[in-house]
N, C-alpha and C positions, 0 to 999 in steps of 0.2 A: 160651267156653271148652272147647276138648275135649283129649284126649290125642292127639299125634301118631299113627301108626300101630305103631312100637317102645316109645313111653313113654320114649325114652331120647333123650339130646343129639343124638345121631345124627339124629334126624329131619329136622336142618337140614341141607341140601343139601350136600355136600361137606367136611365134620366126619365123620373118624375116631378112634375112641378104641380104645387097645391095652392090655392089665394083662399083666403079668409077676409073679409071686411067687414065695415059696420057702418049704415048709412048716418047713423046720427051723430056718431061720431069723424066722421067723413074721411077715414084712413083705414088701413090693412095691411096684411102683410103676405110676403109671396117665398116659398120655400122649394129649394132644387133639390133632391133628395136621389141618388142613386140604388140602384138593386144590391150594390154591395158599394165599399168603400172606395173614391175616387181622388185619384191626384190633383191640388188645387194650388192656384199661385196667384197673388194680386198687384196690381200696379195701381197706385193714386197721384192723379195731377190735377185734381182740384184743393182749393186752398182753406177749404172747410169743411173737411171729412170725419165721419162719425162711424165708427167701426169697433167690431169685438173680434178677438181672437183672433187679427189679420198678423200679428207679429210671427205667429209661429209657422206662417205660412212660406219664410223665406227658404230657399234652397239648403241651409246650413242648419236648417233646426231639427230638432229628434223627428216630431211626425211628418211625415211625408205625404199623408192620405187624409181626408176628411170623410165625415159620415152624410152631410147636408150643408147648405149654403143659405145664408134670408137674406134679404131683401124687404125692408120695412117701411112705412112713414111711422109720423110719431117723433120725429128726432131723438134725442138720446133717450124717452122713455121707452121707445120703440127698439131697443139692442135688446129687451129683454123679450122680444118674440123669441130669439133663440134660445131661452130659456124655454119654453113651451115646447118647442121643437127636441131640444132635450130629453124632455120627459117622454114624449113621443116615443122615441128612439130607444130610450132604456127600458121603457116598458115593452118593446119588442126583443130587448137583448143585441143591440146592435152599440158599438163602439170601442173605444182603443184600450186594450186589454190590460190591465195593470195588475197583476195576480189574480186574484177571484172577483177583481170588479170590472168592468165596463165604464169607459169614460166618451160619451158620445162627444166629439167634435164637429162643434158647427160653429164657423165663424159668420158674420155678419155686418152689413152697412145698413145704414137710414138716412133717409130724407127728411125735410122739415116742409109737415104741413099744418101746421098748430093756427096759421092765422087763415084757415079756408073756410070758416064759417061752420065747421061743426062744432059739437058739444065738447070740451075738451076739460070739464071740471070736474073728473073722475075720483073718488076717493079711494080706489084701488086701481093700480096699472092695469089696463086691460088687453097690453101686447102679451103678454105670455098666453094667455087664450086664444088671440089672434094667431099667433105662433103654433100651438097643439091644435088648433082648426085646421090650418094651412096644412101641416104634415097631415091629419088624418084624411084631407082630402086630394092630396097629392094622386096626382095618374097621368097618363099621356096626353090626354086632351085637357085643355084648361081654357080659360077667357081670357081675352086681350083687352085692351081700352080700360073702362072704366073698373078695375078687378083688383082686388090684392094689393100688393106695393103699391100700384097706381091709381087707387080708388081716389084718393084727395090730390093725387099730383096738378100743377099747374107749370105753363112754361114762360114766356114773357107775354104774350097777350092770348094764348088759346089754352084751353085745358089740356094737361098731361093726361098720361096714362100708361099702363102695360104693354110692351111690345116686344114680340120674339120673330123670329125668322129663321131659318133654315138653308144650309146649300148644300146638294150633292157635287162634289168635285172629279172631273175625268177620271182620276184612281179610285174611287171607289169610297175616298173618306167624305164624311159628313162633319160638318160645321154648323153649329147654330149661336143664338146668342137670343139673351132674356133682359128685359130695361124696365125700370120704373123712369120715366122721363118727368122729373121737376127742374126743370131748367131753366137758369137766368135768361138765357139768350131765346131765341125765335129757329123753331124747326121749320116755317117757312118762311118765302122771303117778298120782303116788305108788308105791303098790308092784301097780297095776293094770296091765292091757295096753290102754290107750287112750292112742293116741298125742296131745301136744299140737298136730301140724298137722292131726288131723281134720277141721277146719272148712274145710280146702281140698285133701281128700281127693276124686278124681276115678276113677268106675268101681270101688270098694271096692280100688285097689291097695293097700293094705296092710292088709285086713283087714274095712274096713266098718264098724269097730265104732262110730264115731264116738264122740262126748265120754260121759265118765260123768255122772250125774245130778246130782253135785256133785263139787266139790274144796275141798281147804283154802285159801284165800288168804291166810290168816294162818301159812302156812309158811315155815320159816327155813331152806332146804337146808343144810346143811354139805357143804365139798368131802369128795370119797372118794378126788382124787387128792392129787399134791403138785407144787408150782411146777415148772413146765414139762413136764408130763407129758400136755397134753391140748391139741388143736388142731383144728378145723374147715376143711378148706380145701375151697374150691368154688371150680367154674366157671360163669357164667351166659352164655348166648347166644344168638343171634337170626340169621335171614336179610337184619335191615332196615339198610339202611345208615345207620351210623351214625359221627359223627366219632370221635378218642379221646376229645374231652371227654364227648359223650354217651353214648360207652360207660362211661366214670368213674362218670355219672350212676346208670346202670342196674345198676353194682356198687355203689352206695351205697344203692338201693333194695333190693335184692337181699339185705341183711343184715337186714333186715324180717324175711326168710321165716325167716332163723336164728334169730331172737330167736322166731319163731312155736313153732319145732319144739323147741327145746331150752330147759332152764330150768334154772339161769340159762345165760344167754349171754354172748359177749364179755367176759369175765373177765380180770382182770390175769395169770391162769394157763392164760388160752387163747391161742393164736397164730391166732384167727379173722381170715379174710381168704378175701375173691370176688375173681375175675378176671373180666371179663367181654370177650367176644369179639362181632362183627359179621363176617359174610361179607360183607357190602353186597350182597347178589343183589335185594332188592328196596328201592326207593327211598320213602323215607318219605312218602306222601300226606300229611300235618299235621306241622309242625314242630312242633309245639307238644302235639296230641292222642296222637300217635303214640308220644313219647319217655314221656308222663306214663302211658299203659297199658302201654307196654312194662317201665316199672319195677316194677309191679302185678303183671303176669304173670309176670317174675322173681323175684319176693319169694314167690309161690304157688308156682311151681315147685321152687324150694330149698326151702321148707318141704317140700313131699312128695318131692323125693328125699333128704332126711333120713330122713325115715320108711320109706321103700322099702329105705334100705339097712339101717337095722336090722332091720328087719322080715323080709329075705332074707337076712340073715349064717345061715352052716353052723356048726355045732357040730365042734369038732374035738379030738383027744386033744391033754390036756394045757392045755386052757381055762381061764382063771381068774376068766372070768366066763361066766354063761349066757346063750346066746341067745334072742330073742323067741319063739320058735318051741320052744324045749325047756320054757324057762318058762309060757308059755302056750297051747302046744299049738296 
């Protein structure tokens, strides 16, 4: 397993990511869009999710593919970012065909960043515009850290951010992850700079510090945020051809990566959620061994992406938390 050329989810051919953010708002949106509709599924493990159009991602639903996925700040207001992405897709002639009408299918998930110091007294919901701008900006290259849906994100005591990572497997399949890290828990161990995700780090992508010599396994962490103020929302993707049911199993397995990288995770106060995507470009060589490997790779990629998002966060005037770089250099 090695990182792809960009070490981003867009190392999977046909996938693009766009970010849009507003510094005054201290929030933003991120969109994953494909050159063609892609198979998608979802699995939720947090106790406080905020979602749109996720019910149709169950394997027994009529629609088996979607046009885009959205991650957004803004709590429930941020769900309107999906509307902006829909507008962009509709203008481009994309969408599920119903007679002579096309309906873009754009599920999304949000995180809570309403108390991060940004100006939130808008007269009109700004997230549709952010979604449309993110869709217009979609490309193979994009910024991680303080960008898009991760622009106003926070963790237990360090600033959060948008992260991504990829892996090319020995069988030629590519796996990637995209995540907005706004967790109740911490991505780092104790008061030090070491990331919980260190055992899965590739090529010193978030500092190469490894694990500390020891850590306190008896630690009893206390929540640093209040009910409803946290959520880590993610997408894992592959070019392997998966059914919606197989993609859902990949999403389930990917949650292991969240638990490896954030301690604690999947709490009642988090809305932790993972979408899974398949572009279908590569047939499965082995219907048993390949999905087994994909689940493991997705979990590893997501753990790495979480650490990369926190590691890459940039300091901004008015921050309520320090960045990893500002605190540890």
